[in-house]
LUMTORSE-77857 format. One line per field, with one value per residue (C-alpha): residue in one letter; x, y, z. Coordinates in Angstrom, 2 decimals, decimal comma. Layout:
% residues N
code = a:...
u = X:...
v = Y:...
w = Z:...
//
This chain:
% residues 819
code = m:r:l:v:r:l:r:l:q:n:f:r:q:h:l:d:t:t:l:e:f:e:r:g:l:t:g:i:i:g:p:n:g:a:g:k:s:t:i:l:e:a:i:v:w:a:l:f:g:a:h:a:a:r:g:g:s:d:t:i:r:a:l:r:a:p:a:r:a:p:v:r:v:e:l:e:f:e:l:a:g:h:r:y:r:v:l:r:g:l:t:t:a:e:l:y:l:d:g:a:d:a:p:v:a:n:s:v:r:a:v:t:e:m:v:g:r:r:l:g:m:t:r:d:e:f:s:h:t:y:f:t:g:q:k:e:l:a:l:m:q:n:l:s:a:p:d:r:g:k:f:l:s:r:v:l:g:y:e:r:l:r:l:a:q:n:a:a:e:e:r:r:k:a:l:a:a:e:l:a:g:v:r:s:a:l:p:d:a:e:t:l:t:r:e:l:t:e:a:r:t:a:r:d:r:a:s:a:d:v:d:a:a:a:v:a:g:t:a:a:t:a:a:h:e:a:i:a:p:r:w:a:a:v:q:a:a:r:e:t:r:e:r:i:a:r:a:i:a:g:v:d:g:e:v:l:g:q:a:a:a:s:t:r:l:a:a:d:r:a:a:a:v:e:a:v:a:a:l:v:p:l:r:s:r:l:d:a:l:p:d:v:r:v:r:t:e:a:q:r:r:l:r:e:a:a:a:r:r:r:a:i:d:e:q:r:a:i:l:e:a:d:a:t:a:l:r:a:e:q:a:r:l:a:a:a:a:a:a:e:g:e:l:t:p:r:l:e:a:a:r:t:a:l:g:e:v:e:r:e:a:e:r:l:r:t:g:w:v:r:d:r:q:d:v:d:a:q:l:r:a:l:r:a:q:y:l:e:v:r:e:q:r:d:r:i:v:a:l:g:d:a:s:p:c:p:t:c:t:r:p:l:g:t:h:l:a:d:v:v:d:v:l:e:s:q:m:a:a:l:e:s:n:g:t:y:f:r:q:r:a:a:e:l:e:p:m:p:a:a:l:l:t:q:e:e:a:r:r:a:q:g:e:a:l:a:a:l:e:r:a:r:i:e:a:q:g:a:a:r:q:h:r:g:v:a:q:e:l:a:t:k:t:a:l:l:t:t:l:e:g:e:r:r:q:l:p:e:g:y:d:a:a:g:h:e:a:l:e:s:e:l:a:a:l:v:p:l:e:r:d:a:a:r:l:v:a:q:a:d:r:l:p:a:i:e:r:e:e:a:a:l:a:e:r:q:r:e:l:e:a:r:r:a:a:l:r:a:e:e:a:a:l:q:l:p:s:d:g:d:a:p:l:q:a:a:y:e:a:a:r:l:a:v:l:e:a:q:q:r:l:a:t:a:r:l:a:r:a:t:a:a:a:e:v:d:r:a:a:t:a:l:e:a:g:e:a:q:r:a:h:a:a:r:l:e:a:e:r:r:l:h:e:e:l:v:r:v:y:g:d:l:r:t:d:l:n:a:a:m:r:p:e:l:s:e:i:a:s:g:l:i:s:d:l:t:d:a:r:y:t:e:l:d:l:d:d:k:y:r:i:q:l:l:e:e:g:v:p:k:p:v:i:s:g:g:e:e:d:l:a:f:l:v:l:r:l:a:v:s:q:m:i:a:d:r:a:g:q:r:f:s:l:l:v:l:d:e:v:f:g:s:l:d:d:v:r:r:q:a:v:v:s:l:l:r:s:m:e:d:r:f:e:q:v:i:v:i:t:h:i:d:g:v:k:d:g:l:d:r:v:i:t:v:g:v:d:p:r:s:g:a:a:s:v:t:t:s:t:r:g:a:g:d:a:e:a:f:d:g:v:a:a:l:a:a:g:l:a
u = 242,93:239,72:237,59:236,60:234,99:234,24:233,02:232,06:231,58:230,25:231,41:229,07:225,55:226,74:226,68:227,71:227,60:229,33:229,57:230,83:232,04:231,95:233,18:230,86:228,47:227,39:224,99:224,83:221,34:219,50:218,04:220,22:221,66:221,27:225,04:225,96:228,84:229,96:230,91:233,35:234,68:235,29:237,26:239,59:239,84:240,86:243,62:244,94:243,81:242,40:243,23:240,82:237,78:235,42:235,75:237,79:238,12:235,45:232,82:233,48:231,98:228,32:225,98:224,02:227,11:227,24:229,60:233,26:232,30:235,28:235,19:236,58:236,76:237,99:238,79:239,94:241,22:243,33:246,29:249,02:248,29:248,13:245,23:245,44:243,34:243,40:242,01:241,86:240,50:240,68:244,17:245,22:245,85:247,01:247,80:247,71:249,03:247,64:245,72:248,71:248,00:250,64:250,38:253,08:252,49:250,85:250,83:248,79:251,77:253,36:250,08:249,35:252,88:252,91:249,48:250,63:253,79:251,89:249,28:251,94:249,62:248,88:245,39:244,46:245,84:243,87:240,62:241,15:241,99:239,23:236,44:234,35:231,45:228,66:230,12:233,44:231,76:229,58:232,66:234,43:231,37:231,03:234,72:236,05:238,42:241,66:240,40:239,50:243,11:244,35:241,89:243,13:246,75:246,05:244,22:247,11:249,62:251,30:250,41:253,36:255,69:254,15:254,62:258,24:258,78:257,26:259,47:262,57:261,58:261,05:264,46:266,07:264,54:265,70:269,23:269,27:268,16:270,74:273,47:272,63:272,85:276,20:277,69:276,51:278,27:281,61:284,50:287,30:290,36:292,88:291,48:291,68:295,35:296,31:294,57:296,48:299,87:299,07:297,97:301,28:303,31:301,32:301,90:305,72:305,76:303,73:306,15:309,11:307,13:306,55:310,31:311,16:308,45:309,74:313,30:311,98:309,82:312,85:314,80:311,85:311,27:314,95:314,79:311,54:312,96:315,98:313,87:310,98:312,65:313,43:309,89:308,48:310,44:309,13:305,61:305,92:307,09:304,21:301,68:303,14:302,73:299,14:298,41:299,83:297,72:294,57:295,43:295,96:292,63:290,94:292,45:291,32:287,79:287,64:288,88:285,96:283,55:285,03:284,33:280,66:280,27:281,74:279,20:276,31:277,49:277,63:273,97:272,97:274,77:272,80:269,45:270,24:271,01:267,69:265,78:267,23:265,92:262,44:261,87:261,73:258,15:256,64:257,56:255,49:252,37:252,79:252,92:249,05:248,91:249,20:246,27:244,07:244,84:243,93:240,61:239,70:240,34:238,14:235,23:235,65:235,30:232,15:230,65:231,26:229,63:226,50:226,22:226,63:223,88:221,42:222,28:221,78:218,33:217,27:218,61:216,88:213,51:213,93:215,07:212,15:209,64:211,34:211,28:207,54:206,85:209,12:207,33:204,00:205,47:207,02:203,65:202,06:204,81:204,77:201,17:201,98:205,08:203,14:201,20:204,37:204,23:200,60:201,32:204,25:202,25:199,52:202,16:203,74:200,32:199,58:202,93:202,27:198,82:200,23:202,91:200,29:198,16:201,21:202,33:198,84:198,69:202,14:201,10:198,00:199,97:202,72:200,15:198,39:201,65:202,90:199,62:199,86:203,52:202,70:199,83:202,09:204,82:202,33:200,97:204,48:205,38:202,12:202,58:206,13:205,00:202,08:204,29:206,82:204,19:202,51:205,82:206,49:203,01:203,31:206,76:205,49:202,33:204,42:206,74:203,85:204,50:208,22:208,55:211,21:210,20:211,34:213,02:214,33:214,41:212,66:209,76:206,38:204,44:200,92:201,51:201,51:197,86:198,41:201,38:199,47:196,48:198,75:200,25:196,83:195,49:198,45:197,73:194,07:195,12:197,56:194,82:192,43:195,02:195,84:192,15:191,96:195,08:194,00:190,71:192,68:194,94:191,88:190,55:193,85:194,22:192,33:193,52:191,56:188,89:190,63:193,86:191,97:190,36:193,73:195,37:192,61:193,10:196,86:196,25:193,87:196,22:199,11:197,24:196,37:200,03:201,17:198,74:200,06:203,67:202,93:201,33:204,34:206,73:204,79:204,95:208,68:209,14:207,18:209,42:212,55:211,12:210,20:213,79:215,06:212,66:213,68:217,34:216,74:214,70:217,51:220,04:218,00:217,35:221,08:221,85:219,33:221,07:224,48:223,31:221,79:225,11:227,06:224,70:225,22:229,03:228,96:230,17:227,96:228,54:229,17:229,29:228,82:229,61:232,72:233,88:233,52:235,59:238,38:238,49:238,89:241,72:243,49:243,21:244,99:247,88:248,73:250,24:252,39:253,62:254,69:256,57:258,34:259,43:260,91:262,83:264,19:265,53:267,32:268,77:269,99:271,99:274,39:277,09:277,17:277,62:280,63:282,25:281,69:283,36:286,46:286,67:286,38:289,33:291,50:290,61:291,51:295,01:295,46:294,43:296,96:299,77:298,71:298,73:302,26:303,59:302,10:303,69:307,11:306,72:305,75:308,82:311,11:310,08:312,81:311,34:313,27:313,85:313,00:309,86:309,20:308,09:311,35:311,45:307,77:308,23:311,09:309,12:306,03:308,16:309,63:306,20:304,67:307,57:306,86:303,14:303,85:306,22:303,63:300,95:303,21:303,93:300,20:299,34:302,06:300,93:297,28:298,36:300,35:297,32:295,01:297,36:297,63:293,82:293,58:296,08:293,92:290,74:292,21:293,49:290,14:288,26:290,55:289,88:286,12:286,08:287,71:285,12:282,26:283,57:283,74:280,17:278,98:280,51:278,68:275,37:275,83:276,41:273,31:271,22:272,18:271,32:267,78:267,33:268,05:265,66:262,82:263,40:263,62:260,44:258,58:259,78:258,87:255,34:254,89:256,10:253,90:250,79:251,44:251,78:248,78:246,12:247,08:247,41:244,07:242,43:243,80:242,55:239,19:238,74:239,13:236,59:234,03:234,34:233,70:230,83:229,04:229,74:232,09:229,45:231,92:235,45:237,39:237,20:239,56:240,82:242,01:244,72:242,07:240,80:237,48:235,86:235,05:233,41:234,24:231,51:233,14:236,11:234,01:233,86:230,36:229,67:226,89:226,45:223,38:223,26:223,41:226,37:228,11:227,50:228,89:231,91:232,85:232,34:234,66:237,20:237,15:237,63:240,58:242,16:241,76:243,34:246,32:246,94:246,65:248,99:251,62:251,32:251,92:248,47:245,93:242,82:240,34:238,20:235,83:233,57:230,90:229,24:225,89:226,70:223,02:221,63:221,59:220,34:216,78:215,68:216,53:220,07:220,55:219,69:221,96:224,90:224,26:224,23:227,45:229,15:228,05:229,54:232,94:233,32:236,49:238,02:236,75:236,69:234,75:232,39:230,53:227,70:226,41:223,07:219,81:217,89:216,15:215,21:218,71:218,97:217,34:220,40:222,92:224,53:224,27:222,36:223,36:220,42:221,25:218,37:217,61:216,43:213,29:213,93:217,63:217,99:221,21:222,00:220,72:222,10:220,57:222,07:220,37:221,76:220,55:217,69:216,53:213,64:213,02:211,34:207,84:206,14:207,78:207,03:203,90:205,51:208,59:206,45:204,32:207,38:209,04:205,94:205,80:209,44
v = 45,20:44,14:46,33:44,75:47,35:51,08:53,29:56,97:59,24:62,79:62,67:64,79:63,13:60,18:60,63:57,05:54,51:51,12:49,06:45,48:44,56:40,98:39,29:39,25:41,82:44,48:47,34:50,67:51,95:55,07:58,36:61,20:63,25:60,44:59,92:57,12:58,86:60,12:56,51:56,49:59,89:58,58:55,58:57,80:60,36:57,62:56,50:59,81:62,56:66,05:66,50:63,66:65,46:67,83:71,37:72,28:70,51:72,73:71,27:67,64:67,84:66,78:69,74:67,78:66,58:67,46:70,21:69,08:65,64:64,23:63,64:60,16:57,52:53,97:51,75:48,13:46,54:43,62:44,07:41,62:39,14:41,77:43,48:47,23:49,48:53,26:55,70:59,27:62,48:66,12:66,55:63,00:59,66:56,15:53,03:49,52:46,34:42,80:43,53:44,96:47,15:49,75:51,76:51,53:55,21:57,84:61,20:62,57:62,82:59,49:57,55:59,12:58,41:54,79:54,02:55,43:53,30:50,11:50,73:51,78:54,54:58,22:59,40:60,09:56,71:54,95:56,68:56,00:52,35:51,25:53,81:54,25:56,72:57,62:61,12:59,65:57,21:60,03:62,20:59,50:59,11:62,88:63,55:63,76:60,99:63,06:64,37:60,78:59,78:62,67:61,64:58,02:59,24:61,45:58,68:56,26:58,78:59,65:63,30:63,54:62,99:66,02:68,08:66,93:67,81:71,28:71,79:70,78:73,13:76,03:75,37:75,21:78,57:80,10:78,78:80,14:83,57:83,56:82,41:85,24:87,75:86,38:86,40:89,96:91,13:89,35:91,94:91,86:90,03:91,98:95,33:94,24:93,13:96,50:98,42:96,38:97,19:100,92:100,96:99,37:101,99:104,84:103,32:103,24:106,86:108,00:106,22:108,27:111,48:110,57:110,10:113,53:115,31:113,72:115,10:118,63:118,46:117,56:120,66:123,02:121,62:122,25:125,93:126,44:124,92:127,34:130,56:129,41:130,05:133,71:134,35:132,61:134,94:138,05:136,73:136,05:139,64:141,04:138,91:140,10:143,75:143,18:141,41:144,35:146,83:144,78:144,66:148,46:149,06:146,76:148,67:152,00:150,68:149,42:152,85:154,52:152,03:152,76:156,47:155,84:153,57:156,25:158,79:156,36:155,62:159,37:159,72:156,68:158,15:161,44:159,55:157,44:160,52:162,11:158,90:158,92:162,47:161,73:158,68:160,68:162,25:159,06:156,75:158,82:158,51:154,75:153,78:153,36:151,09:147,66:148,36:149,68:146,54:144,16:145,86:146,02:142,29:141,50:143,46:141,64:138,23:139,40:140,57:137,11:135,39:137,55:136,69:132,95:133,09:134,54:131,82:129,04:130,38:130,31:126,76:125,47:126,70:124,83:121,58:121,57:121,92:119,02:116,81:117,34:116,30:113,22:111,97:112,09:110,20:107,62:106,80:106,36:104,06:101,84:100,81:100,00:97,92:95,77:94,18:92,37:89,57:88,80:88,68:86,19:82,95:83,98:84,47:81,03:79,36:81,13:79,97:76,38:76,48:78,00:75,26:72,52:74,14:74,57:70,93:69,68:71,96:70,78:67,15:67,69:69,65:66,98:64,24:66,27:67,08:63,49:62,16:64,61:63,68:59,97:60,47:62,57:59,91:57,20:59,22:59,84:56,15:55,04:57,55:56,33:52,69:53,47:55,26:52,43:49,73:51,76:52,29:48,55:47,80:50,36:49,04:45,44:46,43:48,45:45,52:43,04:39,29:39,95:41,71:39,95:38,36:40,58:37,54:35,22:37,76:35,26:36,57:36,46:35,23:34,02:35,00:38,71:39,22:37,47:39,71:42,84:41,77:41,37:44,81:46,48:44,80:46,23:49,67:49,42:48,49:51,40:53,81:52,59:53,12:56,53:57,57:56,59:58,53:61,63:61,63:61,22:64,13:66,35:65,43:66,39:69,71:71,95:72,21:69,82:71,34:70,06:71,80:75,04:74,96:74,32:77,16:79,56:78,40:79,00:82,53:83,39:81,93:83,85:87,15:86,52:85,72:88,89:90,99:89,49:90,04:93,71:94,13:92,58:94,76:97,82:96,64:96,01:99,48:101,01:99,16:100,49:104,04:103,69:102,85:105,75:108,20:107,01:107,45:110,96:111,97:110,79:112,78:116,01:115,56:115,13:118,23:120,30:119,19:120,12:123,57:124,28:123,41:125,59:128,56:128,36:128,53:131,76:134,95:138,10:141,88:143,20:147,13:148,30:152,04:151,30:148,84:151,45:154,06:151,50:150,60:154,33:154,80:151,66:152,83:156,10:154,45:151,65:154,02:155,65:152,17:151,47:154,84:154,14:150,70:152,23:154,92:152,31:150,29:153,37:154,32:150,76:150,86:153,66:151,31:149,18:152,28:153,35:149,88:149,96:153,43:152,15:149,10:151,38:153,51:150,39:149,02:152,41:152,22:148,64:149,66:152,54:150,15:147,58:150,23:151,39:147,77:147,18:150,40:149,24:145,76:147,39:149,63:146,57:144,84:144,74:144,76:145,24:148,85:148,41:146,29:142,57:142,89:141,47:138,54:137,85:137,86:135,35:133,10:133,15:132,28:129,24:128,11:128,37:126,37:123,56:123,58:123,48:120,54:118,70:119,32:118,01:114,90:114,29:114,74:112,30:109,74:110,07:109,54:106,46:105,04:105,75:103,97:101,00:100,82:100,88:97,98:95,99:96,82:95,76:92,50:91,79:92,54:90,16:87,38:88,10:87,84:84,42:83,34:84,61:82,66:79,51:80,16:80,59:77,23:75,55:77,17:75,99:72,40:72,49:74,03:71,21:68,66:70,07:70,31:66,58:65,95:67,71:65,47:62,28:63,08:63,70:60,42:58,55:60,00:59,03:55,47:55,05:56,39:54,06:51,08:52,10:51,37:47,71:46,96:48,60:46,79:43,44:43,85:45,27:42,42:39,86:41,68:42,13:38,45:37,39:39,84:38,80:35,05:35,46:37,16:40,02:38,70:41,94:45,65:47,66:51,26:52,74:55,39:58,09:56,27:55,35:52,21:49,26:45,98:42,74:40,08:36,70:38,48:40,71:44,48:45,63:48,84:50,16:49,54:50,30:52,68:49,82:48,27:51,64:51,98:48,47:49,23:52,35:50,51:47,73:50,29:52,01:48,69:47,94:51,30:50,45:47,04:48,57:50,99:48,20:45,90:48,62:49,35:45,64:45,19:42,45:44,03:42,49:45,54:47,41:50,32:51,52:54,82:55,56:53,73:52,72:56,21:56,05:52,44:51,14:48,45:45,54:46,83:47,48:43,89:42,74:44,75:43,30:39,79:40,51:41,80:38,66:36,50:38,17:37,01:35,12:38,40:40,84:39,41:42,37:44,57:47,51:49,20:52,59:53,71:55,45:52,93:50,46:48,01:46,46:45,17:41,78:40,73:41,67:39,41:42,05:45,35:48,29:50,70:54,34:56,58:59,62:59,26:61,50:62,22:63,17:64,11:62,06:59,17:55,73:52,44:48,94:45,78:42,76:39,70:37,89:35,47:37,29:38,92:42,59:44,83:46,31:46,95:44,06:41,23:40,05:40,28:38,34:35,54:35,24:35,32:32,58:30,38:30,91:30,05
w = 14,18:15,99:18,27:21,62:23,87:23,90:26,76:26,38:29,41:28,92:25,27:23,12:23,22:25,34:29,12:29,91:27,05:26,89:23,66:23,27:19,75:18,47:15,32:12,34:10,91:13,44:12,75:14,63:13,79:14,89:13,71:12,50:15,37:17,93:18,26:15,83:14,11:17,51:18,29:15,33:16,35:19,88:18,53:16,48:19,34:21,79:19,42:18,06:20,49:20,10:16,38:15,56:17,09:15,31:16,66:19,74:23,07:24,59:22,21:23,20:26,71:26,83:27,39:30,00:31,89:35,63:36,70:36,80:35,45:33,48:29,71:29,11:26,38:27,05:24,05:24,04:20,80:19,62:17,31:16,23:19,04:21,82:23,59:24,14:26,39:25,85:28,46:27,16:28,71:27,63:29,16:30,15:28,44:29,44:27,42:28,94:27,28:27,75:30,97:32,89:35,95:35,06:31,82:29,17:28,34:30,55:28,77:25,88:23,55:24,55:24,13:20,72:19,44:20,71:19,21:15,86:15,95:16,84:14,11:11,63:10,40:10,79:11,72:8,08:6,95:9,70:8,68:4,96:5,71:8,05:7,50:4,36:4,20:1,81:1,32:0,20:-2,26:-3,65:-4,02:-6,05:-8,33:-8,95:-9,62:-13,13:-14,21:-13,66:-10,30:-9,33:-9,94:-7,78:-5,03:-5,04:-5,04:-2,02:-0,10:-0,72:0,64:-2,67:-2,10:0,25:-2,71:-4,43:-1,27:-1,03:-4,71:-4,16:-1,11:-3,10:-5,94:-3,52:-1,98:-5,45:-6,36:-3,07:-3,63:-7,18:-5,99:-3,18:-5,60:-8,02:-5,17:-3,96:-7,49:-8,14:-4,97:-5,66:-5,89:-8,54:-7,12:-9,28:-8,10:-4,46:-4,89:-6,49:-3,66:-1,06:-2,72:-2,91:0,73:1,89:-0,09:1,50:4,97:4,46:3,23:6,26:8,63:7,17:7,69:11,35:11,96:10,39:12,40:15,62:15,02:14,35:17,48:19,66:18,48:19,02:22,52:23,51:22,38:24,31:27,49:27,34:27,40:29,57:33,07:32,29:31,08:34,16:36,52:34,74:34,89:38,66:39,35:37,27:39,16:42,55:41,55:40,49:43,81:45,83:43,85:44,55:48,29:48,53:46,78:49,31:52,27:50,84:50,41:53,99:55,27:53,51:55,12:58,58:58,08:57,21:60,27:62,54:61,26:61,92:65,49:66,29:65,25:67,37:70,44:70,13:69,85:72,98:75,07:74,04:74,96:78,52:79,01:77,61:79,92:83,12:82,73:81,19:84,08:86,59:84,44:83,81:87,54:87,64:84,49:86,27:88,61:85,78:83,67:86,55:87,29:83,58:83,15:86,19:84,69:81,36:83,11:84,94:81,62:80,05:83,06:82,72:78,99:79,72:82,39:79,87:77,27:79,87:80,80:77,12:76,58:79,74:78,52:75,21:76,92:79,39:76,51:74,62:77,74:78,22:74,58:74,88:78,01:76,15:73,14:75,49:77,02:73,56:72,23:75,34:74,62:70,93:71,81:74,28:71,36:69,96:72,54:71,64:67,85:67,94:68,72:66,23:63,55:64,17:63,97:60,66:59,18:60,18:58,59:55,37:55,15:55,41:52,71:50,40:50,84:49,99:46,90:45,76:46,18:44,05:41,38:41,19:40,61:37,93:36,06:36,31:34,83:31,92:31,23:31,29:28,81:26,50:26,59:25,75:22,82:21,38:21,71:20,06:17,23:16,54:16,59:14,29:11,76:11,84:11,28:8,52:6,76:6,90:5,51:2,71:1,71:1,58:-0,37:-2,83:-3,53:-3,75:-3,88:-4,45:-1,06:1,09:4,37:7,30:8,90:6,18:3,28:0,92:-1,21:0,61:-2,46:-1,47:2,17:1,34:2,42:5,77:6,60:5,56:7,74:10,77:10,19:9,73:12,90:14,75:13,27:14,37:17,91:17,98:16,74:19,47:22,16:20,72:20,86:24,53:25,50:23,52:25,47:28,67:27,67:27,07:30,52:32,15:30,28:32,83:36,44:38,79:41,08:44,25:43,16:42,41:45,89:47,53:45,59:46,76:50,36:50,00:48,71:51,60:54,20:52,68:52,90:56,58:57,32:55,54:57,63:60,88:59,77:59,00:62,47:64,18:62,17:63,31:66,96:66,67:65,18:68,08:70,57:68,89:68,88:72,57:73,44:71,35:73,01:76,50:75,64:74,22:77,34:79,63:77,58:77,77:81,54:82,19:80,12:82,21:85,40:83,98:82,90:86,35:88,03:85,61:86,28:90,03:89,53:87,46:89,41:89,78:90,32:86,82:86,67:83,09:83,72:85,78:83,13:80,41:82,41:82,99:79,31:78,41:80,90:79,69:76,09:76,98:78,89:76,39:73,72:76,40:77,39:73,80:73,61:76,87:75,63:72,47:74,47:76,89:73,97:72,61:76,00:76,66:73,39:74,62:76,16:73,03:70,87:72,93:72,51:68,74:68,50:70,28:67,96:64,88:66,07:66,60:63,11:61,53:62,97:61,66:58,13:58,04:59,01:56,37:53,60:54,51:54,40:50,93:49,57:50,82:49,20:45,88:45,93:46,53:43,26:40,43:36,89:33,54:32,69:29,02:29,72:28,91:25,26:23,63:26,05:25,50:21,70:21,92:24,27:22,01:18,95:20,76:22,00:18,49:17,04:19,54:18,71:14,97:15,42:17,51:14,87:12,09:14,15:14,87:11,19:10,16:12,73:11,58:7,98:9,03:11,00:8,05:5,69:8,08:8,34:4,55:4,40:6,88:4,95:1,63:3,14:4,80:1,57:-0,30:2,26:2,21:-1,56:-1,37:1,26:-0,94:-3,93:-1,78:-0,52:-4,11:-5,01:-2,12:-3,13:-6,71:-5,54:-3,32:-6,12:-8,47:-5,76:-5,29:-9,03:-9,19:-6,25:-8,11:-11,12:-9,00:-7,04:-10,31:-11,81:-8,62:-8,60:-12,23:-11,57:-8,45:-10,17:-13,11:-10,71:-8,60:-11,26:-11,96:-8,25:-7,46:-10,38:-9,21:-5,60:-6,73:-9,24:-6,48:-4,33:-7,16:-8,11:-4,51:-4,03:-7,28:-7,21:-10,21:-12,37:-12,74:-12,92:-13,28:-12,41:-14,55:-14,26:-17,54:-17,83:-17,17:-14,03:-15,62:-14,15:-16,43:-15,31:-17,15:-17,22:-17,83:-19,35:-21,65:-20,91:-20,11:-22,06:-19,80:-16,09:-13,96:-11,00:-8,52:-10,32:-10,28:-6,50:-6,01:-8,21:-6,24:-2,93:-4,11:-5,36:-1,96:-0,16:-2,45:-1,49:2,20:1,73:-0,12:2,76:5,34:3,38:3,10:6,85:7,59:9,22:8,53:7,03:9,50:10,36:8,06:9,08:6,62:7,57:5,84:2,59:2,03:1,50:-2,32:-2,55:-2,63:-0,20:-2,51:-3,14:0,55:1,36:-1,45:-0,03:3,45:2,00:0,11:3,26:5,09:2,35:2,96:6,57:5,61:4,33:6,99:10,52:11,89:9,83:11,41:9,47:10,64:9,22:10,04:7,88:10,15:7,38:7,11:10,65:9,92:7,93:10,66:13,26:15,95:16,19:18,40:18,47:19,29:20,35:22,50:26,11:26,34:30,01:29,95:26,26:26,12:23,77:24,80:23,47:23,38:21,90:20,31:18,56:15,47:16,23:19,38:17,47:16,73:19,24:19,54:16,17:14,25:16,69:14,84:11,39:12,51:13,95:10,81:8,52:10,59:10,24:6,50:6,13
//
């Protein structure tokens, strides 16, 4: 696999970053937190999706990304003679093959699965194969020998065998537990057979009892049917007699009610006759009532008109006083509202003047702030350059004549003083520039006098504008009040006119004494009117009373005839002379015999059904027992199978772990021989996974820290190559993330030189580090920094031979001349 191109859009620190990858040794260099490792994360995320990212999907989007800006990573790579291009977003993904316009996969799941199939690796296998980091090397060094073996087994994928063995063991245990439960619940076959035989015997015996009960029931039913008609006739005659008795009692009750009604009607007739006599004197006195009522009502209306006239006079006085006050207020408000027209042009002129003052103040402030920011940026850049040059000088002075040349890496020797002089002259120039810009920063610290004057003018102009706006608001308020007062005055004037018209329409001529006399007379006649109405109602009821008396007499005759007919029907009934007790006793005996026979038959049938159910239960239990025994046999076979799987997985793990050490040692020995020009010919792992270097075939008893770092790096590269070989992929890509952290400068340069010497083994090597001193030995440098304006990651690319930037220009030139 070879990386070709990577583009990150709104991915963590990178707003829009594009990287081109070439063959050879490439370095990605920058300070911690700038976004170097994010580039590796983006590569794995493009290939394998969300599970390859740190944190959740919501943490991937760049904090400084515009709203709704898409998160997107585009990766181009070559694999097995084909070029692939992956486009992945938070919820979308596409995969293109060999420059085609249409994707070969266009969903998140389809792209991830196809990439995994083409690579022949899972995400973890891919990371363990192509990526090696300082944390992983440090972990291998700090692990004990047995734990180191487990770590290598896990990285090579053997851990899955242990998981499979554990799963098989768990299944074996579950099967054993289930088998024990099934066997404990198995019933005894001989007992079930005996129960089935007994149940069939009980069923046959119950069937015979049902037949006998049916015969007895038929005989009892015949005897009952013979006596039932006679008993039914007696019962019908008894019921007829009881019905006649109830009817006669009803007639007698109604006769009593007719007598009470006749008494009540006689009393009502007497009261009606008295009412007719009492009406004669009342009617002569009530003849004057209509006239008295009309005149009384007329006086009442005149009294109401007089009261309304007095209320109108009081309301008119109040309205006229309010109208006088409103006219005075209207005149005052008219003068205040007239000032609004004069204030409007003055207010517009004041706003225009304030805008001009504000624009001039903003222009002065912007220039002042821009100058201060420029000076601050210059100071930060000079400080960083000064520290970088000083660090370079101190490192060279500390190493002395043996210090490597920054360009050709050869010892400086007698040219050490010349290089140090160049660096110190650069430091002096940087200090001079820093002094100038610090003085300039002090000059720009206070606000300029012109800006202060303009700010004061803006404040004064703003106060004048506020005063004019308050005056206009007051004038506008007066205009609104003037309109409200005019409307209220018109309303009150219209109400005065209405009241005057209403007063003219009110009638006059109210007589209080005459009204009082009429009210007294009306009060005396009204009770007499109520008495007369009651007497008329009683007198009018006399014809109806006479009709009700005639109807009562007719109903009395009908009731006498009905009672005589019922007595005759009762006398015609023929009942046994000796009563119905013997017949009733015989009928009850026959009925009880039928019920007893039916009960015996139901009991026999229930016993037969119970016995049949017991037969079915025993047969079902026998079949279930056979099924349980068959299930137990199947469980036993499966348990033995998983027991064998546990043993096979264990043997396979043992065999693989035993074969892993020689294979790893062989690959690592080839790498260590190439990296050390055959000084070390072998790297051996003993049975406890302890590392041993062989120098010209002789084990070296003690190795230095640098040799140990190199040994673990080689061992890790051997692991990666084993994974790639087993996946069927050529091991052409190697990514080293921060592997220089534990090395001094000399060892760092040695590792870079060793990586360069392995170009025939690794077509593309990418080194990620925050250490700037290794870049001189790289073919290509990708510098990752932070843009001070946007805060996002910035990336620049330089190739070998183009010269280093800024602080190292003079050193590179001098070193080239010395070489």
